[in-house]
C-alpha positions in Angstrom: 124.2 98.1 126.5 122.0 100.8 125.3 118.2 100.6 126.1 116.7 101.0 122.7 113.1 102.1 122.6 112.3 102.3 118.9 113.7 100.0 116.0 112.7 101.5 112.6 113.1 98.8 109.9 112.9 98.8 106.1 110.6 96.3 104.5 111.6 95.3 101.1 115.1 93.4 101.0 115.3 93.9 104.7 112.5 92.7 106.9 110.8 90.7 104.1 112.1 87.6 102.4 112.3 87.3 98.8 108.9 85.6 98.9 107.6 88.9 100.5 106.8 87.1 103.8 108.3 87.8 107.2 110.4 84.6 108.5 109.8 82.9 111.8 113.0 84.2 113.3 112.1 87.7 112.6 108.6 87.4 113.8 110.0 85.9 117.1 112.4 88.6 117.7 110.1 91.4 116.9 107.6 90.1 119.4 110.2 89.3 122.1 111.4 93.0 121.8 107.8 94.3 121.9 107.5 92.3 125.3 110.4 94.3 126.6 108.7 97.5 125.7 110.6 98.3 122.4 108.4 99.8 119.5 109.1 98.1 116.2 108.3 100.7 113.4 108.0 99.5 109.7 109.7 102.3 107.7 109.0 101.9 104.0 109.1 103.9 100.8 105.7 102.4 100.2 102.5 103.8 101.5 101.2 102.6 104.7 98.1 100.7 103.4 100.5 98.4 101.3 102.1 96.9 104.2 99.1 96.0 106.5 99.6 92.2 106.0 103.1 92.6 107.1 101.9 94.3 110.3 99.5 91.5 110.9 102.5 89.0 110.5 104.3 90.5 113.2 101.4 91.3 115.5 101.3 95.0 115.2 98.2 95.4 113.0 95.8 98.0 114.1 97.6 98.3 117.5 97.4 101.4 119.6 100.7 102.9 120.7 102.5 101.4 117.7 103.5 103.4 114.7 104.6 103.3 111.1 106.6 105.5 108.8 105.8 105.3 105.1 106.4 107.2 101.8 110.1 107.7 102.6 109.2 109.5 105.8 106.5 111.7 104.3 103.9 110.1 106.5 103.7 109.0 110.2 100.7 106.9 111.4 99.6 105.2 114.6 98.7 101.6 113.5 95.4 101.8 115.2 93.2 103.0 112.7 96.1 104.1 110.6 95.8 107.4 112.3 97.7 110.0 110.4 100.0 112.0 112.7 102.2 113.7 109.8 101.9 113.8 106.0 103.8 116.0 103.7 104.0 115.6 100.0 105.3 117.3 96.9 103.6 120.1 95.0 101.3 119.3 91.9 103.5 121.5 89.7 106.7 119.5 90.7 105.1 116.2 90.4 103.9 117.2 86.9 107.1 118.4 85.8 108.8 115.2 86.8 106.1 113.2 85.3 106.2 114.9 81.9 110.2 114.7 81.8 109.6 110.8 82.7 107.7 110.5 79.4 110.9 111.3 77.5 112.7 108.6 79.3 112.5 104.6 79.0 111.2 104.3 82.6 108.1 103.2 84.5 106.6 105.9 86.8 104.9 105.5 90.2 102.7 108.5 91.4 101.7 108.0 95.0 98.7 109.7 96.5 97.8 108.9 100.3 95.2 106.2 99.1 96.5 105.1 95.6 99.5 104.4 93.6 99.2 105.2 89.9 101.6 103.4 87.4 102.7 104.5 83.9 104.6 102.4 81.5 104.1 99.2 83.5 106.7 96.5 82.4 106.2 92.7 83.0 109.3 93.0 85.2 107.9 95.6 87.3 104.5 93.9 87.4 106.3 90.8 88.8 108.2 92.9 91.3 105.1 94.6 92.6 103.0 91.2 92.9 102.2 90.8 96.6 104.0 94.1 97.5 101.9 96.9 96.1 98.5 97.5 94.7 98.2 100.1 92.0 96.1 101.6 89.1 97.6 101.6 85.7 97.5 105.1 83.7 98.3 106.2 80.4 98.0 110.0 80.8 100.1 112.7 79.0 100.3 114.7 82.3 98.9 114.8 85.8 96.1 117.1 85.3 93.7 114.4 86.6 95.4 114.8 90.0 95.4 118.6 90.1 93.3 118.7 93.3 94.9 115.8 95.0 97.8 115.7 97.3 100.6 113.8 95.7 103.1 112.4 98.2 106.0 111.3 96.0 106.9 110.2 92.5 109.4 107.8 91.2 111.1 106.5 88.0 111.7 102.8 87.8 114.3 100.9 85.6 116.3 97.8 86.5 119.6 99.5 87.2 121.1 102.6 88.8 123.5 102.9 86.0 120.7 103.9 83.8 118.9 106.0 86.6 121.9 107.9 87.8 122.6 109.9 84.6 118.8 110.9 84.6 119.2 112.3 88.1 122.3 114.1 87.2 120.5 115.7 84.1 117.5 116.8 86.0 119.9 118.3 88.8 121.9 120.1 86.2 118.7 121.8 84.9 117.8 122.9 88.5 114.8 120.8 88.8 115.8 119.0 92.0 116.6 121.9 94.2 113.4 121.5 96.0 113.2 117.9 96.6 115.0 114.9 98.1 116.2 112.2 95.9 116.9 108.7 96.8 117.5 105.2 95.4 115.9 101.9 96.6 115.6 98.2 95.7 118.1 98.5 92.8 115.6 100.0 90.6 113.9 103.0 91.9 114.8 106.9 91.5 112.6 108.5 94.2 111.5 112.2 94.5 110.3 113.4 97.8 109.6 116.9 99.3 112.9 118.7 100.4 113.8 117.9 103.9 111.7 114.7 103.9 113.6 111.2 104.4 113.4 108.0 106.4 115.7 109.9 108.8 113.8 112.8 109.5 110.6 110.6 109.8 112.5 108.7 112.6 113.4 111.8 114.1 110.0 113.3 114.1 108.4 110.0 115.5 111.1 110.1 118.4 110.2 113.7 119.0 106.4 113.0 119.1 107.2 110.1 121.5 109.6 112.0 123.7 112.4 109.4 123.0 116.0 110.3 122.7 117.5 109.5 119.3 120.4 107.6 121.2 117.7 105.0 122.1 116.7 104.5 118.3 117.8 101.9 116.1 117.4 101.7 112.1 117.8 98.6 110.0 118.0 98.7 106.2 119.6 97.6 103.0 119.5 100.3 100.5 120.3 104.0 99.8 116.8 105.3 100.9 117.4 103.9 104.2 120.8 105.6 104.7 119.4 108.8 106.3 117.7 106.8 109.0 120.7 104.6 109.6 122.9 107.8 110.2 120.2 109.5 112.2 119.7 106.6 114.6 121.6 105.9 117.8 122.5 102.5 116.0 122.5 102.1 112.4 122.4 98.5 111.2 122.0 96.7 107.9 121.2 93.2 106.8 124.0 91.2 105.0 122.7 92.1 101.5 123.3 95.7 102.2 124.2 97.9 99.1 128.0 98.0 99.1 128.3 101.7 98.8 126.8 102.3 102.3 128.6 99.6 104.3 130.9 102.1 105.9 127.8 104.0 107.2 126.6 101.1 109.3 127.5 100.6 112.9 126.6 96.9 112.5 126.1 94.6 109.6 124.3 91.2 110.3 126.0 88.1 108.9 122.6 87.1 107.7 120.6 88.4 104.8 116.8 89.2 104.4 116.2 85.6 103.5 117.8 84.3 106.7 116.5 86.5 109.4 119.0 89.2 109.4 116.5 91.5 111.3 116.0 88.9 113.9 119.7 88.5 114.3 120.2 92.3 114.9 117.5 92.4 117.4 118.8 89.2 119.1 122.3 90.9 119.1 121.4 94.3 120.5 118.1 93.9 122.4 117.5 90.3 123.4 120.9 89.4 125.1 
């Protein structure tokens, strides 16, 4: 059996139950794995400040020698003091272009800086989805001039359905606007734009390099398309039962349990705790 040293795990719809909590099975498995020297790394499209309560639940809050990957791989932090080891965002010009184009579509938009998430065209459905997941500042701006001197980490479009978002992505790509960025989907509702070369997969590779760990000794667990790069990059790529159907063939293992029934805990039990 492989001696895994890092487990990189998505949060929403993977580690977190529908009520946004971490179930007892997952907590117990994570703590047992930590007792065997395995680092459990939260890997999220959200910013690291948004999941501090999750780190508290699993016993990794403010811990030295424990790490998080956030903003879809744009940032790596040590949990102790949220010390930033790596941060690489998109240019203001690109963010402003994507934002102004977003104004022409019926989408909600999130603009991420290191400290704040700004949200334009917030719907009631999106407000409910963000509840207990993400704090934000609502905006009504015609462009991103107010952020010209700030580092923008990523930007995304939100609409409840890839059938609506995918044609937008194709249209932007056809116009050559996406050549210098990475585009991914998440949570069945987001079209996300990161810097070219940035993904959860490269984030995991970078963290493994920092820690001197071979990629064969890494595991990644996810459920949706923005997790695919780390599932492919890891020594073992796994998913919970509610994984997006289009990426099942890329997973080396799929838990019989979903995010509401301790799927992450089951995977850790299967590969680490036996």
